[in-house]
C-alpha positions as CSV (number, residue, x, y, z in Angstrom):
1,M,0.0,0.2,0.1
2,S,1.4,3.5,-1.2
3,D,0.1,6.6,-2.5
4,G,-3.3,5.6,-2.4
5,E,-2.6,2.5,-4.2
6,A,-2.7,-1.4,-3.2
7,A,-2.5,-4.6,-4.7
8,V,-3.6,-7.9,-3.4
9,T,-2.3,-10.9,-5.0
10,F,-4.2,-14.3,-4.4
11,S,-2.2,-17.4,-4.0
12,P,-4.0,-20.6,-5.3
13,T,-4.8,-23.5,-2.8
14,P,-5.4,-27.1,-3.4
15,E,-9.1,-27.0,-2.1
16,Q,-9.9,-23.9,-4.2
17,N,-10.4,-23.4,-7.9
18,Q,-8.6,-20.1,-8.2
19,I,-10.5,-17.3,-10.1
20,V,-9.2,-14.4,-8.9
21,N,-5.3,-13.9,-9.3
22,E,-5.1,-10.2,-8.3
23,T,-7.0,-7.1,-7.3
24,Q,-5.6,-3.4,-7.5
25,L,-7.1,-0.6,-6.0
26,S,-6.0,3.1,-7.0
27,G,-7.4,6.3,-5.7
28,L,-7.7,5.3,-1.9
29,P,-7.7,7.9,0.7
30,T,-4.7,8.8,2.7
31,N,-6.0,7.4,5.9
32,V,-6.1,4.0,4.3
33,S,-2.8,2.0,5.1
34,T,-3.8,-1.6,4.5
35,I,-6.0,-3.6,2.2
36,S,-7.1,-7.0,3.0
37,A,-9.1,-9.1,0.4
38,N,-10.4,-12.7,0.2
39,E,-12.4,-14.7,-2.5
40,S,-15.7,-16.1,-1.5
41,S,-17.7,-18.4,-3.7
42,S,-20.9,-17.5,-2.1
43,N,-22.5,-13.8,-1.3
44,P,-21.2,-12.6,1.9
45,S,-24.2,-10.2,2.3
46,T,-28.1,-11.2,3.0
47,G,-29.6,-10.3,-0.7
48,S,-29.0,-10.1,-4.2
49,E,-30.9,-7.0,-5.5
50,G,-29.3,-5.2,-8.3
51,L,-27.6,-8.2,-9.5
52,P,-28.8,-9.6,-12.8
53,G,-31.4,-12.5,-12.4
54,D,-31.3,-14.3,-9.2
55,G,-27.7,-13.7,-8.4
56,N,-26.6,-17.3,-9.1
57,N,-24.6,-16.4,-12.2
58,I,-22.0,-14.6,-10.2
59,V,-18.6,-16.4,-10.8
60,V,-17.1,-14.9,-7.6
61,F,-17.3,-12.6,-4.7
62,L,-14.4,-10.7,-3.4
63,N,-14.3,-9.1,0.0
64,I,-12.2,-6.2,0.2
65,I,-11.5,-4.1,3.4
66,P,-9.6,-1.2,3.8
67,R,-8.0,-0.5,7.2
68,N,-6.3,2.3,9.0
69,D,-2.9,2.1,10.6
70,P,-4.7,0.9,14.3
71,G,-6.3,-1.7,12.0
72,E,-9.9,-0.3,11.8
73,T,-12.2,-0.7,8.9
74,V,-12.2,2.6,6.9
75,A,-15.2,4.0,5.1
76,V,-14.4,5.2,1.6
77,T,-16.6,7.6,0.0
78,Q,-14.8,8.7,-2.9
79,D,-14.1,7.2,-6.3
80,V,-11.9,4.1,-6.5
81,T,-10.5,2.3,-9.3
82,V,-10.5,-1.4,-8.8
83,N,-8.5,-3.8,-11.5
84,V,-9.6,-7.4,-10.9
85,T,-7.5,-10.2,-12.9
86,V,-9.2,-13.3,-13.2
87,T,-8.2,-16.5,-15.1
88,E,-9.5,-17.0,-18.6
89,S,-11.4,-20.1,-17.7
90,A,-13.5,-18.2,-15.2
91,L,-14.5,-16.2,-18.0
92,S,-15.1,-18.7,-21.0
93,G,-18.3,-18.2,-22.7
94,I,-19.0,-15.0,-20.6
95,E,-20.0,-12.1,-23.3
96,N,-19.9,-9.0,-20.9
97,P,-18.4,-9.4,-17.5
98,T,-19.4,-6.9,-15.2
99,L,-18.5,-5.9,-11.6
100,Y,-21.0,-4.8,-8.9
101,H,-20.3,-3.6,-5.4
102,D,-22.4,-3.9,-2.5
103,V,-22.0,-0.2,-1.1
104,N,-23.4,-1.0,2.5
105,S,-22.7,-4.7,2.7
106,N,-26.5,-5.5,2.9
107,G,-27.1,-7.3,-0.3
108,T,-28.2,-4.3,-2.3
109,Y,-25.7,-4.2,-5.4
110,S,-25.1,-1.4,-7.8
111,E,-23.2,-2.0,-11.2
112,L,-20.0,-0.4,-11.6
113,D,-18.7,0.8,-14.8
114,T,-16.7,-1.9,-16.0
115,E,-13.7,-2.3,-19.0
116,V,-12.8,-5.6,-20.0
117,T,-9.1,-6.1,-21.5
118,K,-7.6,-9.7,-22.3
119,V,-4.1,-9.4,-21.6
120,R,-3.3,-13.3,-22.3
121,N,-4.7,-16.3,-24.5
């Protein structure tokens, strides 16, 4: 974490089918000193409002938590750019992958502006 930017690299584990390789964030406020992130195969919130269909077509949920120096969770209210690098197999057959954000962690999602760039294969 430095100058408002952070990168989290996901290491594959034997029991996981790794989907996300790395998540990069930029534009974070100065009071954010660390970012923790983990990949979940299920919705970490209580609902799926705002997700397409019934929410069952979501490939992966990421739980990204910004923290300050004492380790407390920081509320980020400014625009932040999130780059998510995923394996090609996770997107196979998907025409327009889209990112969604559960702003209040209550299961009410908002679609994010999403740009897809293929970097390999």
